[in-house]
C-alpha positions as CSV (number, residue, x, y, z in Angstrom):
1,M,71.6,89.2,116.4
2,G,75.1,87.1,115.5
3,P,78.2,86.9,117.8
4,T,80.2,89.8,117.8
5,S,83.4,89.2,115.7
6,A,87.2,89.9,117.4
7,K,87.5,92.5,115.3
8,A,84.1,95.0,116.3
9,R,85.3,93.8,119.9
10,A,88.5,95.6,119.7
11,A,87.2,98.5,118.2
12,D,84.6,98.7,120.7
13,G,87.3,98.4,123.2
14,V,89.4,101.0,121.5
15,A,86.4,103.5,121.6
16,L,86.0,102.9,124.8
17,A,89.2,103.5,126.1
18,A,88.9,107.2,124.0
19,L,85.8,108.0,125.8
20,A,87.0,107.2,129.3
21,G,90.6,109.0,128.3
22,G,88.6,112.0,127.0
23,I,86.6,111.9,130.3
24,A,89.7,111.2,132.4
25,F,91.3,114.7,130.6
26,S,88.2,116.6,130.9
27,V,88.1,116.2,134.7
28,A,91.8,116.3,135.2
29,M,91.7,119.5,133.0
30,D,88.4,121.1,134.1
31,D,87.9,121.1,130.6
32,W,85.4,119.4,128.8
33,G,86.4,120.2,125.5
34,W,88.4,116.8,125.7
35,F,85.6,114.9,126.1
36,A,84.1,116.2,123.0
37,R,88.1,115.7,120.9
38,S,87.3,112.1,121.9
39,G,84.1,111.4,119.9
40,S,85.8,112.5,116.7
41,A,88.4,109.9,118.2
42,V,85.4,107.1,118.0
43,V,84.2,108.0,115.1
44,A,87.4,107.7,113.2
45,I,87.3,104.1,114.5
46,G,84.1,103.4,113.5
47,I,84.7,104.5,110.1
48,L,87.8,102.4,110.1
49,L,85.9,99.4,111.1
50,T,83.0,100.1,108.4
51,S,85.7,101.1,105.9
52,S,86.9,97.3,106.1
53,Q,84.5,95.8,104.4
54,I,85.2,98.7,101.1
55,R,89.2,97.7,101.6
56,E,87.9,94.2,101.0
57,H,86.0,94.4,98.2
58,M,88.7,96.8,96.5
59,K,91.1,93.6,96.5
60,R,88.5,91.2,95.6
61,L,88.1,93.5,92.1
62,R,92.0,93.5,91.9
63,S,92.3,90.0,92.1
64,L,89.1,89.7,89.3
65,R,91.0,92.0,87.3
66,G,94.0,90.1,87.1
67,Q,91.9,87.0,86.4
68,L,89.9,88.5,83.5
69,M,92.8,89.8,82.0
70,A,94.6,86.5,82.2
71,Q,91.6,85.1,80.5
72,S,91.3,87.7,78.3
73,Q,94.6,86.2,76.8
74,R,93.5,82.9,76.3
75,D,89.7,83.7,75.5
76,W,88.2,83.1,72.3
77,A,86.2,86.2,72.3
78,S,86.9,89.4,70.0
79,D,89.2,91.7,70.9
80,E,86.4,94.1,71.4
81,D,84.5,92.0,73.5
82,K,87.6,91.9,75.6
83,R,88.3,95.3,76.2
84,T,84.3,95.9,77.1
85,L,85.1,93.1,79.9
86,L,88.1,94.8,81.0
87,R,87.0,98.5,80.9
88,A,83.6,97.5,83.3
89,A,86.3,96.0,85.9
90,S,88.2,99.0,85.7
91,V,85.1,101.1,86.1
92,Q,83.7,99.0,89.1
93,E,87.8,99.3,90.5
94,S,87.6,103.2,90.5
95,I,84.6,103.5,92.0
96,W,85.6,101.3,94.9
97,E,88.9,103.1,95.2
98,G,87.4,106.6,95.5
99,E,85.0,105.2,97.9
100,G,88.2,103.9,100.1
101,H,89.7,107.5,99.5
102,G,86.3,109.0,100.9
103,L,86.8,106.7,104.0
104,Y,90.5,108.0,104.7
105,M,89.1,111.6,104.0
106,L,86.3,111.2,106.5
107,I,88.5,110.3,109.2
108,A,91.1,112.8,108.7
109,G,88.5,115.4,108.6
110,T,87.1,114.3,111.6
111,L,90.3,114.2,114.0
112,I,90.8,117.3,112.0
113,W,87.7,118.8,113.4
114,G,88.5,117.0,116.7
115,F,91.8,117.6,117.4
116,G,92.9,120.4,114.4
117,D,93.0,123.6,117.5
118,L,95.7,121.5,119.2
119,L,98.2,123.0,116.4
120,G,97.5,126.5,117.2
121,L,98.3,125.8,121.4
122,A,101.4,123.7,120.2
123,F,103.1,126.5,117.6
124,G,101.2,129.7,118.8
């Protein structure tokens, strides 16, 4: 196993802090639901950490698409070949953007699942 990245170590620290905070709240309030809620925060942190690869891939695809568009302007390929190439790049970009949106939905859903009932307490 290779060395742990600074980003991973930071995520580990935030996740451990969330768990420690959950334990502290649970003990102080005599309600272990807070520890369960901290698990939701840990999952959201893990999703953010792993989604960085997808976000980076999306950036590279956008850059590639720009390069392809610039190249197609000066390339000798036929117009149909250019359209096919750009359409393929666009499909890949759309797929990865969908993945990115899915990751953000996972984060939001996880946090709502863990903390959503608090809105009822705040406004009820």
